[in-house]
N, CA, C and O atoms as a Tinker XYZ file with bonds, in Angstrom:
   456  protein
     1  N    172.277000  108.617000  139.985000    73     2
     2  CA   171.491000  108.568000  138.490000    64     1     3
     3  C    171.576000  106.930000  138.613000    63     2     4     5
     4  O    172.344000  106.171000  139.202000    81     3
     5  N    169.993000  106.680000  137.469000    73     3     6
     6  CA   169.705000  105.555000  137.001000    64     5     7
     7  C    169.866000  105.466000  135.849000    63     6     8     9
     8  O    168.967000  105.821000  135.087000    81     7
     9  N    171.271000  104.874000  135.295000    73     7    10
    10  CA   171.426000  104.722000  133.927000    64     9    11
    11  C    171.062000  103.497000  133.236000    63    10    12    13
    12  O    171.271000  102.437000  133.828000    81    11
    13  N    170.669000  103.483000  132.346000    73    11    14
    14  CA   169.680000  102.157000  131.643000    64    13    15
    15  C    170.319000  102.507000  130.478000    63    14    16    17
    16  O    170.957000  103.509000  130.154000    81    15
    17  N    169.861000  100.927000  129.596000    73    15    18
    18  CA   170.101000  100.758000  128.093000    64    17    19
    19  C    168.988000  101.819000  127.249000    63    18    20    21
    20  O    167.786000  102.063000  127.359000    81    19
    21  N    169.641000  102.096000  126.725000    73    19    22
    22  CA   169.174000  103.400000  125.885000    64    21    23
    23  C    169.010000  102.668000  124.560000    63    22    24    25
    24  O    169.915000  102.530000  123.738000    81    23
    25  N    167.625000  102.162000  124.420000    73    23    26
    26  CA   167.406000  101.069000  123.064000    64    25    27
    27  C    167.481000  101.999000  122.042000    63    26    28    29
    28  O    168.295000  101.511000  121.259000    81    27
    29  N    166.900000  103.612000  121.368000    73    27    30
    30  CA   166.189000  103.632000  120.472000    64    29    31
    31  C    167.891000  103.806000  119.790000    63    30    32    33
    32  O    168.043000  103.652000  118.578000    81    31
    33  N    169.128000  104.142000  120.717000    73    31    34
    34  CA   170.479000  104.014000  120.235000    64    33    35
    35  C    171.199000  102.931000  119.847000    63    34    36    37
    36  O    172.214000  102.862000  119.154000    81    35
    37  N    170.401000  101.905000  120.502000    73    35    38
    38  CA   170.918000  100.559000  120.246000    64    37    39
    39  C    170.346000  100.248000  118.921000    63    38    40    41
    40  O    170.995000   99.378000  118.341000    81    39
    41  N    169.512000  100.614000  118.385000    73    39    42
    42  CA   168.697000  100.367000  117.377000    64    41    43
    43  C    169.300000  101.003000  116.174000    63    42    44    45
    44  O    169.639000  100.403000  115.154000    81    43
    45  N    169.423000  102.603000  116.457000    73    43    46
    46  CA   170.202000  103.346000  115.244000    64    45    47
    47  C    171.996000  102.233000  115.242000    63    46    48    49
    48  O    172.231000  101.337000  114.432000    81    47
    49  N    172.652000  102.547000  116.017000    73    47    50
    50  CA   173.832000  101.910000  116.284000    64    49    51
    51  C    173.980000  100.622000  115.600000    63    50    52    53
    52  O    175.058000  100.389000  115.052000    81    51
    53  N    172.853000   99.584000  115.554000    73    51    54
    54  CA   172.667000   98.666000  114.314000    64    53    55
    55  C    172.545000   98.684000  113.345000    63    54    56    57
    56  O    173.289000   97.922000  112.726000    81    55
    57  N    171.677000   99.427000  112.622000    73    55    58
    58  CA   171.107000  100.055000  111.921000    64    57    59
    59  C    172.121000  100.860000  111.092000    63    58    60    61
    60  O    171.871000  100.720000  109.895000    81    59
    61  N    173.089000  101.587000  111.298000    73    59    62
    62  CA   174.182000  101.938000  110.765000    64    61    63
    63  C    175.368000  100.909000  110.728000    63    62    64    65
    64  O    176.034000  101.123000  109.715000    81    63
    65  N    175.706000  100.210000  111.228000    73    63    66
    66  CA   176.481000   99.210000  111.205000    64    65    67
    67  C    175.858000   98.338000  109.751000    63    66    68    69
    68  O    176.467000   98.294000  108.682000    81    67
    69  N    174.858000   97.852000  109.952000    73    67    70
    70  CA   174.471000   96.793000  109.008000    64    69    71
    71  C    174.506000   97.920000  107.599000    63    70    72    73
    72  O    174.750000   97.398000  106.511000    81    71
    73  N    174.299000   99.214000  107.635000    73    71    74
    74  CA   174.549000  100.084000  106.558000    64    73    75
    75  C    175.865000   99.861000  106.066000    63    74    76    77
    76  O    176.206000   99.683000  104.896000    81    75
    77  N    176.437000   99.885000  106.904000    73    75    78
    78  CA   177.924000   99.892000  106.310000    64    77    79
    79  C    178.617000  101.260000  106.819000    63    78    80    81
    80  O    179.562000  101.782000  106.229000    81    79
    81  N    178.103000  101.701000  107.832000    73    79    82
    82  CA   178.663000  103.155000  108.489000    64    81    83
    83  C    179.284000  102.725000  109.934000    63    82    84    85
    84  O    178.923000  102.672000  111.110000    81    83
    85  N    180.416000  102.454000  109.153000    73    83    86
    86  CA   181.053000  102.228000  110.411000    64    85    87
    87  C    182.658000  102.296000  110.444000    63    86    88    89
    88  O    182.884000  101.926000  109.292000    81    87
    89  N    183.604000  102.470000  110.875000    73    87    90
    90  CA   184.471000  102.331000  111.467000    64    89    91
    91  C    185.289000  101.579000  112.263000    63    90    92    93
    92  O    185.225000  101.589000  113.492000    81    91
    93  N    186.254000  100.758000  111.451000    73    91    94
    94  CA   186.718000   99.746000  111.872000    64    93    95
    95  C    188.610000   99.724000  112.454000    63    94    96    97
    96  O    189.619000   99.277000  111.909000    81    95
    97  N    188.346000  100.548000  113.986000    73    95    98
    98  CA   189.352000  100.914000  114.438000    64    97    99
    99  C    190.114000  100.371000  115.017000    63    98   100   101
   100  O    189.681000   99.271000  115.359000    81    99
   101  N    191.267000  100.591000  115.396000    73    99   102
   102  CA   191.647000  100.107000  116.652000    64   101   103
   103  C    190.916000   99.983000  118.041000    63   102   104   105
   104  O    189.690000  100.100000  118.040000    81   103
   105  N    191.600000   99.747000  119.266000    73   103   106
   106  CA   191.013000   99.943000  120.298000    64   105   107
   107  C    191.363000  100.953000  121.206000    63   106   108   109
   108  O    190.668000  100.920000  122.222000    81   107
   109  N    192.144000  101.773000  121.182000    73   107   110
   110  CA   192.688000  102.839000  122.225000    64   109   111
   111  C    192.674000  103.833000  121.027000    63   110   112   113
   112  O    193.383000  104.823000  121.201000    81   111
   113  N    191.990000  103.760000  119.820000    73   111   114
   114  CA   191.449000  105.076000  119.272000    64   113   115
   115  C    190.652000  106.030000  119.092000    63   114   116   117
   116  O    190.391000  106.912000  118.273000    81   115
   117  N    190.203000  105.474000  120.453000    73   115   118
   118  CA   188.960000  106.260000  120.495000    64   117   119
   119  C    188.796000  107.824000  121.236000    63   118   120   121
   120  O    187.977000  108.736000  121.120000    81   119
   121  N    190.182000  107.581000  122.152000    73   119   122
   122  CA   190.566000  109.103000  122.535000    64   121   123
   123  C    190.458000  110.036000  121.657000    63   122   124   125
   124  O    189.653000  110.966000  121.721000    81   123
   125  N    191.540000  109.776000  120.486000    73   123   126
   126  CA   191.638000  111.008000  119.248000    64   125   127
   127  C    190.254000  110.834000  118.209000    63   126   128   129
   128  O    189.945000  111.739000  117.434000    81   127
   129  N    189.430000  109.480000  118.311000    73   127   130
   130  CA   188.427000  109.905000  117.407000    64   129   131
   131  C    186.600000  110.477000  117.999000    63   130   132   133
   132  O    185.592000  110.816000  117.377000    81   131
   133  N    186.909000  110.343000  119.373000    73   131   134
   134  CA   186.229000  111.047000  120.325000    64   133   135
   135  C    185.211000  111.960000  119.397000    63   134   136   137
   136  O    185.461000  111.615000  118.242000    81   135
   137  N    184.178000  112.968000  119.377000    73   135   138
   138  CA   184.044000  113.724000  119.447000    64   137   139
   139  C    184.419000  114.833000  120.524000    63   138   140   141
   140  O    184.323000  114.551000  121.718000    81   139
   141  N    184.887000  116.210000  120.077000    73   139   142
   142  CA   185.318000  117.308000  120.795000    64   141   143
   143  C    184.270000  118.299000  121.452000    63   142   144   145
   144  O    183.238000  118.393000  120.789000    81   143
   145  N    184.299000  118.870000  122.322000    73   143   146
   146  CA   183.175000  119.228000  123.041000    64   145   147
   147  C    182.751000  120.354000  122.463000    63   146   148   149
   148  O    181.725000  120.908000  122.855000    81   147
   149  N    183.321000  120.720000  121.687000    73   147   150
   150  CA   183.123000  121.844000  120.428000    64   149   151
   151  C    181.817000  121.061000  119.452000    63   150   152   153
   152  O    180.769000  121.602000  119.098000    81   151
   153  N    182.288000  119.563000  119.149000    73   151   154
   154  CA   181.342000  119.226000  118.112000    64   153   155
   155  C    180.404000  118.988000  118.867000    63   154   156   157
   156  O    179.339000  119.475000  118.488000    81   155
   157  N    180.371000  118.344000  119.932000    73   155   158
   158  CA   179.214000  118.079000  120.779000    64   157   159
   159  C    178.073000  119.120000  120.716000    63   158   160   161
   160  O    176.969000  118.752000  120.316000    81   159
   161  N    178.295000  120.475000  121.114000    73   159   162
   162  CA   178.088000  121.668000  121.612000    64   161   163
   163  C    177.428000  121.501000  119.615000    63   162   164   165
   164  O    176.274000  121.274000  119.253000    81   163
   165  N    177.950000  121.593000  119.244000    73   163   166
   166  CA   177.920000  122.199000  117.837000    64   165   167
   167  C    176.272000  121.319000  117.174000    63   166   168   169
   168  O    175.228000  121.881000  116.844000    81   167
   169  N    176.601000  119.742000  117.167000    73   167   170
   170  CA   175.516000  119.023000  116.745000    64   169   171
   171  C    174.442000  118.733000  118.047000    63   170   172   173
   172  O    173.836000  117.666000  117.951000    81   171
   173  N    174.235000  119.304000  118.875000    73   171   174
   174  CA   173.084000  119.611000  120.052000    64   173   175
   175  C    172.112000  120.670000  119.350000    63   174   176   177
   176  O    170.932000  120.562000  119.013000    81   175
   177  N    173.092000  121.821000  119.238000    73   175   178
   178  CA   172.453000  123.044000  118.669000    64   177   179
   179  C    171.691000  122.962000  117.303000    63   178   180   181
   180  O    170.721000  123.597000  116.890000    81   179
   181  N    172.594000  121.780000  116.628000    73   179   182
   182  CA   172.297000  121.872000  114.880000    64   181   183
   183  C    170.484000  120.609000  115.014000    63   182   184   185
   184  O    169.328000  120.812000  114.643000    81   183
   185  N    171.297000  119.174000  115.861000    73   183   186
   186  CA   170.081000  118.524000  115.375000    64   185   187
   187  C    169.380000  118.166000  116.497000    63   186   188   189
   188  O    168.679000  117.159000  116.402000    81   187
   189  N    169.412000  118.899000  117.785000    73   187   190
   190  CA   168.794000  118.555000  119.447000    64   189   191
   191  C    169.010000  117.855000  120.249000    63   190   192   193
   192  O    170.072000  117.328000  119.919000    81   191
   193  N    168.587000  117.315000  121.477000    73   191   194
   194  CA   168.688000  116.409000  122.337000    64   193   195
   195  C    168.473000  114.979000  122.247000    63   194   196   197
   196  O    169.014000  114.071000  122.879000    81   195
   197  N    167.656000  114.948000  121.418000    73   195   198
   198  CA   167.347000  113.553000  121.733000    64   197   199
   199  C    167.977000  113.232000  120.708000    63   198   200   201
   200  O    168.037000  112.007000  120.810000    81   199
   201  N    168.654000  113.606000  119.487000    73   199   202
   202  CA   169.548000  112.751000  118.318000    64   201   203
   203  C    170.892000  112.750000  119.064000    63   202   204   205
   204  O    171.625000  111.764000  118.990000    81   203
   205  N    171.218000  113.795000  119.755000    73   203   206
   206  CA   172.622000  113.755000  120.898000    64   205   207
   207  C    172.439000  112.510000  121.840000    63   206   208   209
   208  O    173.399000  111.749000  121.956000    81   207
   209  N    171.173000  112.226000  122.579000    73   207   210
   210  CA   170.811000  111.104000  122.966000    64   209   211
   211  C    170.998000  109.243000  122.474000    63   210   212   213
   212  O    171.064000  108.144000  123.024000    81   211
   213  N    171.023000  109.921000  120.908000    73   211   214
   214  CA   170.556000  108.814000  120.034000    64   213   215
   215  C    172.344000  107.994000  119.929000    63   214   216   217
   216  O    172.262000  106.831000  119.536000    81   215
   217  N    173.479000  108.361000  120.156000    73   215   218
   218  CA   174.491000  108.258000  120.074000    64   217   219
   219  C    175.570000  107.747000  121.041000    63   218   220   221
   220  O    176.795000  107.682000  121.142000    81   219
   221  N    173.853000  107.248000  122.046000    73   219   222
   222  CA   174.751000  107.048000  123.561000    64   221   223
   223  C    174.116000  106.080000  124.151000    63   222   224   225
   224  O    173.089000  106.472000  124.705000    81   223
   225  N    174.463000  104.247000  124.312000    73   223   226
   226  CA   174.458000  103.461000  125.000000    64   225   227
   227  C    173.341000  103.437000  126.391000    63   226   228   229
   228  O    172.436000  102.725000  126.827000    81   227
   229  N    174.157000  104.876000  126.791000    73   227   230
   230  CA   173.432000  104.929000  128.128000    64   229   231
   231  C    172.906000  105.932000  128.686000    63   230   232   233
   232  O    173.651000  106.912000  128.667000    81   231
   233  N    171.401000  106.178000  129.439000    73   231   234
   234  CA   170.389000  107.016000  129.141000    64   233   235
   235  C    170.509000  106.940000  130.879000    63   234   236   237
   236  O    170.776000  105.963000  131.579000    81   235
   237  N    170.224000  108.273000  131.256000    73   235   238
   238  CA   169.786000  108.821000  132.561000    64   237   239
   239  C    168.885000  109.935000  132.685000    63   238   240   241
   240  O    169.123000  111.131000  132.852000    81   239
   241  N    167.454000  109.103000  132.532000    73   239   242
   242  CA   166.180000  109.769000  132.894000    64   241   243
   243  C    166.156000  110.946000  133.401000    63   242   244   245
   244  O    165.561000  111.914000  132.927000    81   243
   245  N    167.055000  110.906000  134.772000    73   243   246
   246  CA   166.508000  112.189000  135.851000    64   245   247
   247  C    167.557000  113.023000  135.423000    63   246   248   249
   248  O    167.836000  113.758000  136.371000    81   247
   249  N    168.212000  113.245000  134.535000    73   247   250
   250  CA   169.106000  114.439000  134.236000    64   249   251
   251  C    168.994000  114.401000  132.851000    63   250   252   253
   252  O    169.977000  114.223000  132.131000    81   251
   253  N    167.202000  114.649000  132.176000    73   251   254
   254  CA   167.164000  114.673000  130.587000    64   253   255
   255  C    167.800000  115.971000  130.586000    63   254   256   257
   256  O    168.099000  116.698000  131.534000    81   255
   257  N    167.986000  116.161000  129.034000    73   255   258
   258  CA   168.275000  117.510000  128.237000    64   257   259
   259  C    169.508000  117.714000  128.908000    63   258   260   261
   260  O    169.883000  118.881000  128.792000    81   259
   261  N    170.461000  116.819000  129.732000    73   259   262
   262  CA   171.953000  117.681000  129.424000    64   261   263
   263  C    173.059000  116.334000  129.063000    63   262   264   265
   264  O    172.921000  115.119000  128.920000    81   263
   265  N    174.117000  117.227000  129.016000    73   263   266
   266  CA   175.363000  115.683000  128.415000    64   265   267
   267  C    175.400000  114.575000  129.859000    63   266   268   269
   268  O    176.060000  113.536000  129.878000    81   267
   269  N    174.807000  114.920000  130.654000    73   267   270
   270  CA   175.145000  114.136000  131.766000    64   269   271
   271  C    174.431000  113.081000  131.657000    63   270   272   273
   272  O    174.930000  112.006000  131.990000    81   271
   273  N    173.320000  113.133000  131.249000    73   271   274
   274  CA   172.411000  112.070000  130.987000    64   273   275
   275  C    172.387000  111.002000  129.679000    63   274   276   277
   276  O    171.441000  110.328000  129.273000    81   275
   277  N    173.715000  111.086000  129.186000    73   275   278
   278  CA   174.076000  110.299000  127.787000    64   277   279
   279  C    175.075000  109.889000  128.645000    63   278   280   281
   280  O    175.499000  110.513000  129.618000    81   279
   281  N    175.541000  108.476000  128.114000    73   279   282
   282  CA   176.642000  107.878000  128.560000    64   281   283
   283  C    176.879000  106.798000  127.608000    63   282   284   285
   284  O    176.169000  106.267000  126.755000    81   283
   285  N    178.146000  106.617000  128.020000    73   283   286
   286  CA   178.563000  105.399000  126.479000    64   285   287
   287  C    178.555000  105.422000  125.345000    63   286   288   289
   288  O    178.259000  104.379000  124.762000    81   287
   289  N    178.935000  106.842000  124.432000    73   287   290
   290  CA   179.012000  107.085000  123.644000    64   289   291
   291  C    179.399000  105.705000  122.175000    63   290   292   293
   292  O    180.186000  104.807000  122.472000    81   291
   293  N    179.033000  105.713000  121.330000    73   291   294
   294  CA   179.757000  104.594000  120.100000    64   293   295
   295  C    179.926000  105.235000  119.103000    63   294   296   297
   296  O    180.661000  104.623000  118.328000    81   295
   297  N    179.537000  106.379000  118.655000    73   295   298
   298  CA   180.367000  106.834000  117.408000    64   297   299
   299  C    180.390000  108.654000  117.558000    63   298   300   301
   300  O    180.250000  109.355000  118.560000    81   299
   301  N    180.602000  108.986000  116.270000    73   299   302
   302  CA   180.683000  110.005000  115.979000    64   301   303
   303  C    179.932000  111.295000  115.449000    63   302   304   305
   304  O    180.464000  112.336000  115.062000    81   303
   305  N    178.630000  111.014000  115.514000    73   303   306
   306  CA   177.772000  111.546000  115.160000    64   305   307
   307  C    177.525000  111.344000  113.735000    63   306   308   309
   308  O    176.800000  112.159000  113.165000    81   307
   309  N    178.056000  110.312000  113.044000    73   307   310
   310  CA   178.313000  110.131000  111.260000    64   309   311
   311  C    178.137000  108.853000  111.484000    63   310   312   313
   312  O    177.064000  108.392000  111.094000    81   311
   313  N    179.045000  107.986000  112.115000    73   311   314
   314  CA   179.418000  106.433000  111.996000    64   313   315
   315  C    180.137000  105.968000  113.471000    63   314   316   317
   316  O    180.827000  106.536000  114.316000    81   315
   317  N    179.557000  104.569000  113.281000    73   315   318
   318  CA   179.820000  103.480000  114.537000    64   317   319
   319  C    181.562000  103.529000  114.779000    63   318   320   321
   320  O    182.291000  103.394000  113.796000    81   319
   321  N    182.101000  103.714000  116.041000    73   319   322
   322  CA   183.490000  103.405000  115.570000    64   321   323
   323  C    183.811000  102.059000  116.911000    63   322   324   325
   324  O    183.771000  101.909000  118.133000    81   323
   325  N    184.061000  101.476000  115.918000    73   323   326
   326  CA   184.544000  100.249000  117.117000    64   325   327
   327  C    185.176000  100.115000  118.404000    63   326   328   329
   328  O    184.782000   99.417000  119.339000    81   327
   329  N    186.582000  101.133000  118.344000    73   327   330
   330  CA   187.134000  101.137000  119.365000    64   329   331
   331  C    186.464000  101.975000  120.317000    63   330   332   333
   332  O    187.169000  102.548000  121.148000    81   331
   333  N    185.090000  102.163000  120.338000    73   331   334
   334  CA   184.042000  103.253000  121.018000    64   333   335
   335  C    183.075000  101.777000  121.686000    63   334   336   337
   336  O    182.695000  101.605000  122.844000    81   335
   337  N    182.950000  101.184000  120.891000    73   335   338
   338  CA   182.060000  100.583000  121.795000    64   337   339
   339  C    183.041000   99.280000  122.167000    63   338   340   341
   340  O    182.606000   98.508000  123.021000    81   339
   341  N    184.435000   98.979000  121.524000    73   339   342
   342  CA   185.211000   98.377000  123.064000    64   341   343
   343  C    185.273000   99.146000  124.483000    63   342   344   345
   344  O    185.000000   98.688000  125.593000    81   343
   345  N    185.673000  100.336000  124.166000    73   343   346
   346  CA   185.494000  100.781000  125.026000    64   345   347
   347  C    184.247000  101.208000  126.417000    63   346   348   349
   348  O    184.363000  101.290000  127.640000    81   347
   349  N    182.869000  101.438000  125.269000    73   347   350
   350  CA   181.948000  101.617000  126.326000    64   349   351
   351  C    181.785000   99.855000  127.213000    63   350   352   353
   352  O    181.505000   99.590000  128.382000    81   351
   353  N    182.076000   99.034000  126.137000    73   351   354
   354  CA   182.093000   97.841000  126.651000    64   353   355
   355  C    182.455000   97.313000  128.418000    63   354   356   357
   356  O    181.944000   96.724000  129.370000    81   355
   357  N    183.676000   98.001000  127.997000    73   355   358
   358  CA   185.003000   97.547000  129.253000    64   357   359
   359  C    184.202000   98.674000  130.416000    63   358   360   361
   360  O    184.142000   98.362000  131.605000    81   359
   361  N    183.719000   99.756000  129.995000    73   359   362
   362  CA   183.706000  100.880000  131.350000    64   361   363
   363  C    181.811000   99.873000  131.658000    63   362   364   365
   364  O    181.452000   99.344000  132.710000    81   363
   365  N    181.138000   99.936000  130.529000    73   363   366
   366  CA   179.774000   99.374000  130.981000    64   365   367
   367  C    180.205000   98.229000  132.221000    63   366   368   369
   368  O    179.626000   98.317000  133.304000    81   367
   369  N    181.017000   97.395000  132.050000    73   367   370
   370  CA   181.325000   95.994000  132.748000    64   369   371
   371  C    182.034000   96.182000  134.281000    63   370   372   373
   372  O    181.815000   95.718000  135.400000    81   371
   373  N    183.366000   97.476000  133.471000    73   371   374
   374  CA   183.410000   97.852000  135.013000    64   373   375
   375  C    182.241000   98.014000  135.721000    63   374   376   377
   376  O    181.812000   97.197000  136.535000    81   375
   377  N    181.544000   99.405000  135.324000    73   375   378
   378  CA   180.408000  100.248000  136.481000    64   377   379
   379  C    179.087000   99.046000  136.631000    63   378   380   381
   380  O    178.006000   99.410000  137.093000    81   379
   381  N    179.271000   97.867000  136.271000    73   379   382
   382  CA   178.351000   97.194000  136.270000    64   381   383
   383  C    176.928000   97.225000  136.176000    63   382   384   385
   384  O    176.186000   96.765000  137.045000    81   383
   385  N    176.446000   97.916000  134.837000    73   383   386
   386  CA   175.940000   98.017000  133.684000    64   385   387
   387  C    175.777000   96.809000  132.929000    63   386   388   389
   388  O    175.924000   97.004000  131.722000    81   387
   389  N    175.634000   96.148000  133.106000    73   387   390
   390  CA   175.639000   94.381000  132.540000    64   389   391
   391  C    174.401000   94.786000  131.101000    63   390   392   393
   392  O    174.934000   94.761000  129.992000    81   391
   393  N    173.309000   95.032000  131.115000    73   391   394
   394  CA   172.337000   95.212000  130.340000    64   393   395
   395  C    173.174000   96.023000  129.141000    63   394   396   397
   396  O    172.917000   95.742000  127.970000    81   395
   397  N    174.288000   97.143000  129.490000    73   395   398
   398  CA   174.574000   98.143000  128.437000    64   397   399
   399  C    175.779000   97.200000  127.550000    63   398   400   401
   400  O    176.010000   97.039000  126.351000    81   399
   401  N    176.510000   96.589000  129.068000    73   399   402
   402  CA   177.847000   95.732000  128.304000    64   401   403
   403  C    177.577000   94.361000  127.511000    63   402   404   405
   404  O    178.293000   94.005000  126.575000    81   403
   405  N    176.493000   93.640000  127.968000    73   403   406
   406  CA   176.115000   93.027000  126.851000    64   405   407
   407  C    175.418000   93.126000  125.588000    63   406   408   409
   408  O    175.113000   92.121000  124.946000    81   407
   409  N    175.154000   94.313000  125.208000    73   407   410
   410  CA   174.528000   95.363000  124.264000    64   409   411
   411  C    175.558000   95.775000  123.847000    63   410   412   413
   412  O    175.138000   96.408000  122.878000    81   411
   413  N    176.703000   95.913000  123.838000    73   411   414
   414  CA   177.604000   96.565000  123.089000    64   413   415
   415  C    178.518000   95.248000  122.697000    63   414   416   417
   416  O    179.102000   95.174000  121.616000    81   415
   417  N    178.568000   94.290000  123.630000    73   415   418
   418  CA   179.048000   92.827000  122.986000    64   417   419
   419  C    179.680000   92.561000  121.681000    63   418   420   421
   420  O    180.682000   92.390000  120.986000    81   419
   421  N    177.506000   92.703000  121.930000    73   419   422
   422  CA   176.349000   92.170000  120.369000    64   421   423
   423  C    176.660000   92.664000  119.293000    63   422   424   425
   424  O    176.843000   92.215000  118.161000    81   423
   425  N    176.741000   94.479000  120.155000    73   423   426
   426  CA   177.015000   95.041000  118.769000    64   425   427
   427  C    178.412000   94.765000  118.028000    63   426   428   429
   428  O    178.632000   94.555000  116.836000    81   427
   429  N    179.283000   94.835000  119.124000    73   427   430
   430  CA   180.418000   94.400000  118.453000    64   429   431
   431  C    180.987000   93.215000  117.675000    63   430   432   433
   432  O    181.886000   93.103000  116.842000    81   431
   433  N    180.103000   92.345000  118.273000    73   431   434
   434  CA   179.636000   90.869000  117.506000    64   433   435
   435  C    179.285000   91.403000  116.017000    63   434   436   437
   436  O    180.031000   91.024000  115.114000    81   435
   437  N    178.400000   92.098000  115.758000    73   435   438
   438  CA   177.769000   92.630000  114.499000    64   437   439
   439  C    178.975000   93.400000  113.633000    63   438   440   441
   440  O    179.079000   93.213000  112.421000    81   439
   441  N    179.725000   94.137000  114.246000    73   439   442
   442  CA   180.594000   94.961000  113.594000    64   441   443
   443  C    181.129000   94.236000  113.259000    63   442   444   445
   444  O    181.011000   94.170000  112.036000    81   443
   445  N    182.114000   93.115000  113.861000    73   443   446
   446  CA   182.981000   92.339000  113.353000    64   445   447
   447  C    182.965000   91.398000  112.110000    63   446   448   449
   448  O    183.854000   91.208000  111.280000    81   447
   449  N    181.980000   90.975000  112.183000    73   447   450
   450  CA   180.951000   90.063000  110.948000    64   449   451
   451  C    180.987000   90.934000  109.812000    63   450   452   453
   452  O    181.364000   90.300000  108.827000    81   451
   453  N    180.777000   91.975000  109.590000    73   451   454
   454  CA   180.860000   93.066000  108.166000    64   453   455
   455  C    181.967000   92.942000  107.844000    63   454   456
   456  O    182.400000   93.559000  106.871000    81   455
């Protein structure tokens, strides 16, 4: 798998934060706030794979149009969650996805400015 930074998703995340569509929650809240499998499936059914990918900062073009192609989610299909960005920054750094980690760090700074 060749995971890279998903630029359209990053642009969407930044725009959502600038529009105030952000939840400023605590670091460990993501396990409770993350969309369930049923919510993910309903979103894909309603809005399609492209829109699903726009909610993940990591993308793998080799497994396109599968859930495995999208990694490092930053929100709940409505708003950016601070806890998700904190979590994905940490995981991206842990697995040496430096570009994704750095993008998440800057997104976190944007969230915290607001």
